[in-house]
N, C-alpha and C positions, 0 to 999 in steps of 0.2 A: 423693309425699310428705308429710313429716314435717312436724305445727304447732310449730314451738317453745315450750317453755312458758314464761310469764311472769314466768318469777323460773327464773334461772340455774340458785345457789346455789353460791358459791364457794368456803365450804370441803366444800361435796361433789365438789370437781371436783379439788378440792389432794390429798383423800382418796381421789378413787379416783381419778388416775391418780400417786399420789405423789409433789406437789409439796412443794418446799421452794422459800419465794422469794432469789435470788440476791440477797442485797442489795451483790454489789457491780458486781449491774448499777441498783444501787437499787431492788429490786423489791420494793415494800408492796401485798399485793393486797387492794383493797378490798370487806369484807365486807358494809357495808350496802349491799344495794339501794337502800335510796330516797335513797342521796346519788346511786348513778345516777340515776333518773329526774330525780331535781335538775335533773346538769347539762346533761339533753336537752333538761329543758324550760328550760333556763338559755340553753343556746341557740336555743332554737326553732325547734329538726330539725321539719324540715314533708318531705311524699312530694313532694318537688320538689329537696333535698337530697341535695349528696352531702358525705359527712361524713370527712374528714381527723381515725383515729386513732391517736395513738402510741402505740407503751408497750402495743398489745391486753395482756397476759400469759395472765388464762386464760381469756380471752374473753364478763366478763361484763357490759363495757359497751359488747364490741360489739355484743351480743348483742340487746342494747338502743336500740343507733343503726342497727344494723339493719335491726331493727323497723319502726323513723321517721320508718327516711331510705329515698332511692330509691334511691344506691350509700353504704356503705363500707369505703377503703381501710385496712385497720383494717395492719399497720407494728408488727415485734418481729423483736429480735433472739433470744432464745433459742426454738433448736427445739426445745428441754424441752417448749414447748407447744403443740408442731401437734396433739398427742393430741385437749389439753383444749381449745384451739382451734374445732376440729373442729365437738367434741361443741356444743358450747355456740354454735353457729353455725350447725349444721343445720339445713336450710328455708327459706336466708334466702343467697338464693342471687344480692339483692343487694354484701355483705360479697364484695372481695377482698386475698386476703392476702398485706403484702410482705414477705421474710423480707430485712433485712436492718437497719446503722445507718439513718437517718431522717436524717441531715447529709452519707450521706455518695451520700441517695437524691434522683439531679432529681427534683425534687417539683414542678415548671412540667411534667414528660413525663406527666403522674401524669392521665388519660384514663376517666372523666369527671374535666373540673378540680374540686375542690372547695370548696362553695362557706359552711366550715365546716370547725371546729377541739373535735373531744372526747376529754377525752382524761387520765389521771389521768398523769404527768407524772414519770419518774423525776429526783428532785431535784433531778441534776449535768447536765441538760441542760436545764431547763424555759423556764430564759431565750432561751437561742439558740434554742429551734423557737421558741418565740414569734417571737423576731427573727425568722426566717426568713421563716416561715407567711405575717409582718409582708407579707414585704419582695418574695419571691420568688408568690403568692402570690394575687397583686390577685383577685380574684374572690370570696377569708372576706373574710368580714364580722364573722362570730358566729363567738369563742370561748370555754367554758368551763372553763377548767382547775385541774385541783389539784395544786396545788404546795402550797411550802413556805408556813407564813404569811408568816418574814421574803423571803422571791423575793418571794412577793405586795402584802406590805410597800414593797416598791422598786417595785414594777411603777407603784405608784400613788400618791406620796410627793409631797408639793409641795415647792416649788421653801424653799429654804432651810430642807429638814429635812436631819437627819444621814442617812436612808434614800435622798435625792434622790440621783440618777445617771445615766448614761448611760443604763439601758436605764430610767430614767422616761422620759428627754424621748422616745425613738423609738415607746415604746407608746404617751406621749399623745398625738400629733405625731399620729399614721395614728388613736388607738381615744382609747375614753371608755367607764368601765364601768357595767356596767349592776346587775353584783348581788354580792357580797362575802360569804360563811357562811367562818367561822373552826371549824375538823374535829378533833377529837381525837382522838387516838391510841388509843384505843381498837378503831373499825372499819377499822384492815388489822390485815393480819398478815404479816409480824410489829411488833409496834408498832412506827414507826421515834422516837428520841431525841427529836422536834422536832414544834408543830405545823402543821397547815395550814389552805389556804384555798382552796376551789373560791371561785374567779373566774368573769364571766362581761364582756367583753368587745362592744363594735359598730362598725363602722368606718366614721370619721368621716369617713376623709380616707386620699386617697395615700400609702403610706409616702413620706416622705422620701428624695429625690433619695442616688447614694450621697456627693454633695459633704458634702451636712448631715450623715452618719454619719460620713464618716472624722474634722471640725470638733470632734463630738458630742467621738469615740474618746479624739481631741487632747484635748480641753481636759480631759475627765476625766482624763484620765493622770498628769495630778497637778494634780487639786483641789484641794492649799491653797495652786498658786502663783496670783498671778490671770490669768486670762483672757490677758490681754496675752502677757503671760511664759510660761503655758502651751502659747496659741499660736504665741508668736516660739518657741519651742523644736523646735517641729513645723514649722520654714521659713519662719511669719508674719512680716509685719513690723508687727512690735509697734507703733511711733506708727499706723499702716496700722484696727491692730484698735479700737487709744485710741480715732482719730480718731472708731469707724462706730460701739461703744458711745457715746462723744457727741451724734452724732448720731443714735442712738436713746433719746435721752434720759434715758441709766445711767451710770453715774461709771465713771471713767477702769480704776479700781481694784478694779471689782466679780470677780470670785469665781462661778469654774463656777454654781457650786449658786446661786445667786440670779437665773443667769434664768428664769426663760420658758420654758418650751417651744417656744414665734412667735421667742421671739428668735433660734434658735439659727439656721435656714434666711435668715432674715432678714441675718444679720451675715455667713455662709456667701458671701452676693449680692456685701455691701459691703468684706469685704476680695479679692474677684473667688478664694474658697480653691473647687479642685477637690477630683476623686474619689483626684486621687494625692498630693495634698499629705501630707503628714508622716509618709507612708510609706513 
């Protein structure tokens, strides 16, 4: 069994296999392997870990994860990546490649179960992937995710800011940021039209329950309205919402972006909101 190189060489793989990124799939290949190593360190991947990677691409990050972890579940939708992925991960038996859309795969069935998620994510699926892995993979305790800088800002936004929204609440109820690094466009092929960011997260609590998640969705679907009106539009009793807000020491005319993440599960409990409400 051959030993894989310490550096895979993204550009070399692209040239050898005649691969050009398909931007319709959100592909922007990471050329700087120092950032690959930083992602592995940011997630504190160790020999006992099982890592989920979404969007394995050419396998540059996959190989680094395969060297550091016990096992890697690498997900990829583009069948053109079969040969470069096989080359990049040669000699790494812990790497399993899963072909298909990660949003359609039963993540709960992955065996062994992931303990960390490390990915250079296509921008259009970044938030759904993060939220789904928080909610569906309870053994995952660490994330290191490359995404559009604005998306990262939304995940970490504070209450009251224009970036604060439903994803901010869900992410921050379960996780705390452990690192953030802005990444320029020049380290990708092709260059994206926006800057990126590498974000590290650590789980500090279980995922919010389904009732809280649906309440958050209903609240921010009408963020310009007061919470009483936004949730009333989704079927809640407006007076009950106002009473609950007053009981929590909040203005009865509070808007969704004014509440701290921790206020949302408390509000759901106070008004008896159920997972099926607002559907």
